N, C-alpha and C positions, 0 to 999 in steps of 0.2 A: 512661626512664624517669625522672619526677622523683626528684630527692634531698628528702624531707621530712623527714629528719633527717639532722642535722650528726654527728651521733655515730654512728658505724659500729657494727657487730655485731661480732658472732663471726666473722663470714661476710667480713670485710674481708681476710681473710688466707688465705682461698681461691683456687686458680685457675681454678675452673671459672667462664664466663662466667653460668651462670647464676644460681650463688650470688652474685657479685657485682653481679648485679642484685637482688638483696635484702640489700647489706649496711649498707644505709644507711633498710632499713625499721625502722619503730619497735619491730617484733617484736624480743625475744630471740631469736634463733636461733641454734642450733648446727649445728653439720655434723654428720656422722653418727659416733660414737664415742663411745669409754667415757665419756669426761666428761659427756655430757649421760644417758646410762643409768643413773652414778651420782648425778646429781643429782637426777631422778624418784626413785631408788629412798632418796635420802638424805630429800628430802623429800616422800616418799610422792605424789606427784602422775604422773597419765596424761600420757601423749607425744601431740604433733600431731605428723606426722609428715606433710610435704608436697613430694611430687614430680613434677619438671619437667619442662623444658627451655627452653633460653634463647629459641629460635627460635618457642614455643607460643604462640600469640594468647591463647587462654582460662585462658593463666596469668598473662599481662598485666594481662586483666581481673581477674583473683582479685586480682592486687598492687592493683591501683590501691585497687578497691575495698573489701580486704578488711585487706592488711597494710599498706597502707599509711595507713590510719584509726588513728590514736590511740587511740580507743575500746576498737575489737576489739581491736586491740594490745597493749593495755592489760589487758583479760581475760583473752586469752590468757596475758598474762606473769605475770596473778598465778595460774592453772589448770591450765596445761600448761608442761611443756615442751615447748619448738616447736624441730623439726629439719628443715635442709632437704635434700634429697638429690636432683642432677645427674641425673638417670634416665640418660642417654647415659655417663655415665662409671661409673655403680654397675647398671648393668642385673641385678645376681644381687639386688640389694635391690627394684626396681620390678617383678621378675620375681614373688617372693614376693608381694610386697603388693597386688599388680595381680590376680594370683588370688584372694586373700582377698578385694578390690573385688568383683571377678567374682562371688566367693560368696557376701556381703553382701547384696551391692547387686541384684546382675544385670546387670553390667553394668561397663563398666571406660574411663577414659580417662586425657587427664592435664589440668587439675593434678589429682592423682592426693593424694586427702585421707584419714589414715587414720589413725584414733585408737589408740591401745599401751596396753598397759600398762609397766612400768615392766621387766617380763621379756623386752619386744621383741613378744607376742603380741597381734595385729589383734582388737577388738571391734569395730568399728564405722569404717565405710569409703562413700566416696562421691568424687565428683569435681570439678565445680567445681559452690561454691552460694553464690549470691548474696550480700550483706550481709543484707537482709529475705528473709525467706520471703516465699511468694503463690502461687498455683495450686496448691498439696498441694505446692509443695517446700519445706523447711527452710529459713529462711535463715544464716546462717552465725555472727553472734552468736545467736540462739536456740539452733542446737546447742552451742555452745562452753555456754551456761551450764546445757543439759538435759543433757549429759553428763557434766559435771564435777560435781554436782549427784548424777547416777545414784553415778557413779564413789566418792563420797564417801558417798550414802544405802545405796548397795545394794554394799558390795563383793565379797560373794560370788556375787552376779547377774552381775557385770562379768568375774568369774575364771573362770565356768561356762560365759559366753559365749566366751570367750578361748580354753577350751579344745576346745569342740565346733569353732572356726573354725580350730584348731592342727593338729584332729584330719583335717577334713577336708582338708585341705594338702596331708598325707603321701601321697606317691608311691603310685601306683596298684602292687598286684601285676603282676606279667605275669603273661599269658596261655598256652596251647600252641597257641594261632592260631597260622597262618602266613599271611601274605600272597601272593596269587600271579596270572596272571592277571587273574581275574574281577574284582579289585580292582582294578587298571589302567583297565579298560575300565567300570568303577563311578563311576568317578574323572570320565571322561570325560564319560558319560552326566549327573551332575551339574554339572559345568559347562555343558554343551549346555542344561540345565532349564534354569539360571543364567544362561545368555546372552542380553545384550538385542539381538535382529536385527537394531532401525533405527536404534541408534546403538554397538551395538560395546559392550564390558566386558562384566561380570555385574555382575549386583542393577541395580536404581533410584539414588537417591539416600540419600547420599553416592555417588560412584562412586571405588573408587581401582584404579588401575594394575595393579597385581597383576601384574608382569613374571615372575614365578617360574611363574605357570599358565601364561602365552603357551611360556614354554620349555617345557614340560612337553607342551601340545601341539604341538609342533611335533616332539618327539620321536615321539609316540604316531602324529603322521601319517608319518613318517617311516618308522613298524614296521607302522603297518598298511594307508597309500597312503588312510582314510580322508581323504576330500574334505571335510568339515565340520567337521573337525578345522584344517585348514589356513585354511579360510573365516574362523573364528573368530577366529584368529591375527592376521588381514591386515585384515578389519573391524575391529578395536582399534586396531593400527597406524595406521588412515588415520584412524580419525576422533579418534584425544589426537591426530594430527601437526594436525591442522586445527582441533581446538580450544583454547578459552582457555587451556587448563593448561599448550598447549605457548606459553612465549615466543616470539612468532614477530619478535621486535626485537632481543633479546641471546641467546635458545638458550638451553636447558633447561627440563624440566618443574617446576611446581607440584606440593605434594604429592596434593592431590586436587581432583573437583570439587565441588562442592557442587549439583550439579545433576544430569539425567540424559544430557543431549548434550557434555558435555566444556567449557562455555562458562564458566564461570563459577569457580573455581579458589577453592580455599583456598590463597592467594600465597606463603607460605614454599616454598623450596626446599631438598631435599634431599641431601646427598652420593650414598646408599644411591640411590634413588629413579633420582637421576642413572646413575649406574653401571649398574644395574641394566636400565632402559630402553635405556643403550646397549647393553647384553648382547642386548636382546631388539631392539632394530632391525635390530642385524648378524646376528643369526641369521636373522629375518627377510630379511634382504636375500641371504644364504646359499641360502636354499631358495627363493626367490619369484626374485632376478632383478629385484626392483623397484630403480631406481636411486632412488629420492625415500628406499628404508629407507636405504639407505647415506648419503645426504645428513644426515638427519634423526642417524645417529650420531653421523658427525663435528661436526657443528654442536652435539651433547651435549657432545661430547669438548672442544672449544674452547671451550663456556661452563666448565668447570672448571676448562681453562688459562688461560683469561684474568682469573676469577672467583675462583675455589676454591684457588686455587696458593700456597704457604705456602711457607717461610725451608726451600733447599734441594729443594726441591720435593716436599714434602708437600702434602695436602689437607685444607683446613678443613672443616667438619662443615656449614655450611646457612645460607644466607641467608631472614630473619626477615619476615612477611607484611608487617606494618607498618614504617611512614614516618612521621614525625615525628605518630606514635601514630593513625596512620587504616589500617586493613589495603586493602591494595592500590594507595596513593594511588602511589606509584613506577611503575605501571604502566599505567595508566587516562589516559584521554584524551579530551578534548573534540574533536567534528569541529573545529571554529573552532578551536581550536590547530595542529589535522595542517593544514589547510588555509593558516593561515599559514607553515609554516615548508614544505611541498613547494609552494605556489603552487596557482592554480587547474587549471590541465591537467592536472599531474600528483597532485594533492588529489584531482579529485574521480574517477580511478582506482586510487587505495589504497582511497580511502575505499570503493570497490564491490566491490572484489576482498576487503579487511577487514573489510568487515559493519560503518565507521562508519556512523554516524547519529547528525541533528542529537538525537534523544529518548537517545539512548544505552542498551547494552543492562548496563550495574550502575553504579547508584543514580547514573542521567544522567549516568554519562560512560561511554565506550569501553570493551573489552580486546578487543584486534585477535582476529581469527579470521576460519579460512578454513570455517565450515561451513557448507555449501549451496553455498556457489561451487565454476559452473566457469567457472575463470582461461582457459581457451580461450575462450570466452561472451566473458565480460567485454572480451577482444583482439580479437574479431571485430566485436564490438559497438561498439569504437569505431576500426574499423580502423587497428586496430595490428598491425605481425607479431609473430611467434609470439617470434622471440629479442628482439626490440625490450621489444615487453613486459614479457618474462621481465629483460630488462636496465634496465630502466624502474622494475620492483618491486624490484631491489636495490638502487637508486639513491636509493627515498625511504626505504627499509630503513635506510641508512644515515644518511641525513638525519635520520629520527627517533630514531634510535638516540642521536649526537651529541647532540642537546638532550636527551633522558632522562638521559643522563650528566654531563647539568649540575644534574639534581634533587638531593635529600638522598635519600641512599641507605638500605636496611633495613637494622638492625644484621646484623653478618654475628659465627655464633659459630665463631673462630677457634681454637676446641681442636683436635686432629689426634688422631683414630680410627684405631688398628690394624683394629679389622675394615673399616670405612666406607674408607681408604685401601685396604686389601684388595681391596674390591669393584673403587672405580673402576680399581686395578692390572689386575685383569684384562680387567676392558671393555678396556681399552688395548690391549694383547697381542691378547685376540681380534682388535679391528680392526687390530691389527699382520699378525697372518697372513688373516686372511678380506680384508683390501684389499691388501693388500702393502707397507704404509708404514710405511719404518725408522722414523720420527717418532715412530710411537706405541708401537714397543719400545723404544726411548732412553728414550722420556718415563716408561715403566714401568718401567722396571729404576733410574732415579733415586729416583723413591718409593719401590721395595723397597730401596736400600740406606737412604734414609731410615729406615725402620722398623729398619732393623738397623745403622744408627749410633747412633740414638737410644733405641730403643723395648724394646730388650732389655740386661739389666741378669744377669750373674753365669749367663749362660747361661738366663735365664726374661724369656717376654715379656711386655711391658705392654701395657697398653691405652689408654693417656691422655697426652698430650704436649702438654700450652701452656708458650709463656715459657720454655723451658729445663727445666723441669720434667715427665719420665715417674713415672707416676704408676699404681695400681692393677693388681693381676695381671691378666693377658689371661684372659678367658673362654673357651669353646669355640667361639662365636664368633668370636672373634680369629685362634686355632687352625685352625676350619675352613677360614675364610674365604681364611688365607694360602695352608695349603696347596692351594687352589682357585686364588691367583695363580700361584703355583709352576709347578703345572701346566698353566696359559694362558703361562705365560713358558716352557717349555719346550716347546711345542707350535707355539709363533709363533720359539723362535730353534734349536730343535733342538739346545741347547748342554746338554750333561750333566749338565751343575754343576746345573741346576736343581731336576734326578729327586736328586741327592744333597740337596740342603736339602729337596725336596719330602718324602722318606726321613726325615731329622733330625726334620722338626715332626712326621710323624706317628708315631714314634716318643715324643716328648716328650709330644702330645698323648694318647697311651694311657695314659702314665706317670701324668699328670696328674688326667686327666676318668674313665678308664674304670672302669665298679662289675664287678667281677670276680664280684661276688654274680648279683647282677640281669640284667648287659648293659646300653650306653648309656654314653654321655659326660652327665656332671653338668654344671648349668650352671657354675660355679665350680670352681678345682684342689684338691687335698689339701691346699695348701699357702697355700690362701687364709681369710679371717676366716668363722670359723665362725658362720653366722646361724641362726634356727629352725626351716632345715630346709636341706635340698642337693635344690635340685629337678633337672627334668630336662625336658629344651623339645620335643618333637619337631613340634608343629602353625607350620602357617607364618603370617605376620601381615604385617606393612610388609614385615617382612627374610623370607626361608626359616632355616629354624632352624640352628642350626650341628649339632647332631645328624645332621640330612640332608643339608645340605653335605659334612659327615664322611664320610657312608656314600656319598655318589654320589662321592667325590674318592677315596678310601682304594680303589674297583674299580677305578677310570682306572689309580690309581698302579697298582696290582697287576698290571693285563695289560702295563703298560710295563716293569714291574720283576721279571714272573714271582714273587714275595713270595706267597706264598700264603697267609700266616698274616693280612695287610692283608687279604686277599678274604673272609677267615671272619672277622673281628672286624666286616666290614662286614657281613657277613651277621646275625651275631649280633646285630648293632645293629639291622637291620631286624627280627628276629624280635620283640626286644624291646618293640617299639612298635606288635605289630600287633593289638592289641585295637582301642587307642586309632585306629590307622589304620581299621579295618574299619569305626568307629562313623561316620567323617564322611570317604571317602577323598581327595573334593574340598579341603577344609584341607588336605591333606595334599603336596599337588602334585611337589615338592624331592625328600621321601623316596622318592616314587613313581617320580621318574626315577632313581633309583637302582636302585628294583628292575626296572626295563623293563632297564639297562644289564647285572644281574642275570640276568637271564630272556635277553633276545637275543644269542645267540652273535657272541661280538667274534670281530675280526678286528685280527690283528697283523701290519703292514707293516714289516720289517727292511729296510735299506738300508743297501749295504755296499761303499765304496770308493768315486772322486771323486766328489766331493759338486756339484764344480763343473762336471762336464760337462751340457752343454745339455737332452741326454735327462732326465738325471737332474736338473734341476734343476726343469725343464716337471716334471716328475713330483712329484716334492715341493711345490711351488707348490701343482698343482692338489689334491693330498691337502688343503693346509695352508686351501685357500680354501674348500672344499665342508665342508658339513653332513654329518657321517660322525661321531656321537657316539659309535656300538660300535667305530670303528678306532682305533686306538695306531698312531704313527709313531715308531720308531725308527731313525734314520740314524748314521753315521759313517765312519771311510775307514777301520778295520781295527776287525776282534773283537773284539781284547783292550780296542777302547775301551771297550766295556758293563760290564767286566767288576767294575765295582765297584758299580751300579746295576741290571742289568741280566744277571744272572751266565748266564740262558737262553739269551741271544743273543750271549754270548764263545765258545761251542762252536760255532758256525758257523766252517767251515773257512777262510781264508783264502785270497785268490784277489788275480790282477793284473786279474782284469776287475771291473767297477761291475758288483752284481749286486744283486735283490730279493727278499727272501721272504716270502711269505704265513703267518704261524702262526697256530694256534688251539689253546687249550688249552694253549700253553706248550710247543709241539712245534711245529719248523719245517716247511714244505713244501720238496722242491728248489728248487734255486738256477734263477731267470728272466736270460735276459742283457735278453729285450726286459719291461723293465719298466712299457713300455704293456698289456702281455696283465693285469699285477699291479694295476694301476691299472683297469684294467676289473672284476675282478671285486671292488675293492673299491668302485666307485660302483654296485653292482647294489641 
């Protein structure tokens, strides 16, 4: 973003890459804080609150068009107190004012533009506004003048509207309704109705990956054996991996597809999307055994390791869609460029395989993709043996990737977010146990150690680290996702210390976020900044809600440890949001994963003895690599090893032989020395 103002504003002192992008705007920006609100009250001015993130394309557009414009900046400085917020650092603020925008404007998105009274109550909101109006949409300049004039001329009306909006934002009362099997089936049917049988995914354009819906469908298929559930998953995984939304040269997925067939991506790459998609592809491989799903999962993890890794093994947040001010410029190719790099023979093969043409498929350029391509047919047509063809394609990829690396790269948001790192840790740990890859487990442990070393202060988890500074008390998403990471690290390593960490994390989560009166977890902790309301979120968006993840992981932890209190908290959480979930189950697929886990009888396999014996090791690896969401696996050399984390298993009598127990409802059956029999029961 060009530096159009030599004199920096207050944002120059911030660490957020997004705030720093606006530090040289002529707008007299304030960061969120009491200084801004006190100034608004003293000057009796309304507040313009602008929320976005550093890799947001339309945030860049509005910044160039309006915030860098001296005339518009002058009007803002004269008539408003202007506040900038990075939604990824302060999702609590974003959650409240996005809800307000949806109530006022009927839709939301970023940049989020909200106009507030000095006491933080919203009275008008929208998203991107062009500098000048047109086509029935107000221009930003026009809006500034109109709203500031109304604020002065009709303060009672502004206050009345603000009070009405604030009332709408208050949490809904809980209902006496309960969720059950019928709601799980309804979620499946709603996803089935939204499914695109021609191109995979759900809905039309724009089309988002929503990997948490794929996770729900895999569990639904496991429970019901319904083939349509699995078909929706495989069709979507195949279509996304073929599409332009996937980076076929450097790996990793872009944010979403602007078209129905996954060809034209919105080019930004987010850490959380890639973590969740790595999980979905790994689980897809566990269920189907399709080699390609393992390959894509590994490639995503390779991308994260190569491009998104920061100091100490942490992961950065995102890569921008734009480079040199142009969306997608880094990723697209002219056919002539490819022919020049690869030469005539290999160039023809690659262009035919990846749909590269002289005309192009994106503004005269080409996004490499495999949509509609039959690679076997291409190889046969050119009389190339399949293995040789595969080798040629990989050679072409390496050559093109090397050339692309010389281009100006998109901006990278190098802040480290606890929640998103937790998701990538989970993806790595799952891949470690599913694929039997120790390197993924070590990578996950390293990233977790970074969180422990840098993002915990006096026992309190923090949300963001950048350039040596850890800041912002962590939110329910941070705690819920990190609990998921601990559970998965245990499942991958069978190291009981991870269960101890999980139990400690669950206890702190309940202490800080649980609503004792109405149930459910608040978005921010009891020790956090008090905002105009304390929201709770249950609906899934681009990410599953922290409440939903917490519910599922508390049930899993309860089954591993025998802690019935955690099971009760999870059930109370599910009951709390029953009314909201019933209104549209397909928007709450992750919570319904938790409900499924609660409904399906769980199985606990407890193995005690020499874990290094070949038969025992084979048993453990088979359980770890299989898709068994209802199965909990405990393993230790002696029963006493379970005493601190799973007391019910510590009561098993010691024996010189390695034995396996099948347990249900925290009661274990008779010991079995032929552990293959236990395995057969688990795999049913």
